[in-house]
N, C-alpha and C positions, 0 to 999 in steps of 0.2 A: 919836142917836149915829152918824150916818152916817160921821163922820170916823174912827171907830174900827173900822169894818168891815174885816175882813181880806180881802184879795184872794186868792181861791183860784186857784192856778196849776196847770193840768193838766200833768202830766209826759208828755212824748211817749213813745209806745211804738211799736215796730215788730216785724214778724215777716216772715221770708222763707220761702217755700214752694218745694219742688221736686217736680215730678211728671213721670214718664215712664209713659205708659199701658201700654207693653209690659212694664215691670218692676215698677211699683208698684200696689198695691191701692187706695191713696189718696194724696193729696199728703202730703209729709213736711215737718216743720218743720226748716229748716236754719240758721236764725238767729233769735235773740230778743233784745230789748233794751229798756231804758227809759232816758230821759234822754240822756246823751252817747253811750251805746252805740247807741241808736235812731238818733241823728243819723249815726253812723258807718255803720250799715246802709244808711240812705237815701243817704248820699254814695257808698258803694260801688255801690249800684244805679245811681245816676246816671252815675258814671264808667264803668260797664260796659254802659251803655245797656239796663239791665234795666227793664222797665215797672214802675211803682209804682201800686198801687191803694190809694187812701186810704179807710180805714174804721177810725176810732178804736175803735169798739166791738169789732170783730173783732180788732184788734191787741191790745186789752186781754184778750180771752178767750183768744187764742192764747198770750199771755204767762203764762197760768196753767199751761200745759202744759210739757213738757220737750223739749229738742233731740232730734231723731230720732223723736219721736212722730208717728204718722199723725194726720191731721186726723180728729176723731171724727165719726161718722155724723150727729150733730145739726147739724154745720156744713157738710155736703155742699152744701146748696142755695146758701148764700152763696159758698162756694168755687167752685162750678160757675159762678156769675156772673162771678167773677174770671177763670176759665179762658176763658170766652167773650170777656171784655174783652181778655185777652192775645192770644187767637187772632185777634181782629179787628185788633189792632195789627200782628201778624205778617203778616196778609194785606195791610194797607195798606203796610207796609214793602216787601213783595215786589212789589207793584204799582208802587210808587214807584221802587224801586231794581233791579227785575228779578231779585230773588232769592227763592227759595222757602225758607220756614223750616220 
């Protein structure tokens, strides 16, 4: 019955984080979405030249939280990896365009 097999389509999820080491104890969730809203979050990031780190599992986990929530301690390791990724992009941008981020 291979012809009757339903195709499972994953719904895209997205989350946006904000972190200021001087002000925040941990990164905060500033946007969450599934489906079309997730697409809008990603479009906005692209339009504003905000780096996007793709991790479907993390996006799914973060979508279980609420806007304004701090990232919980059990996710610090993976979020730290994202911060390193963004920091390296900032450094590359600065070297390429002569600006410090």
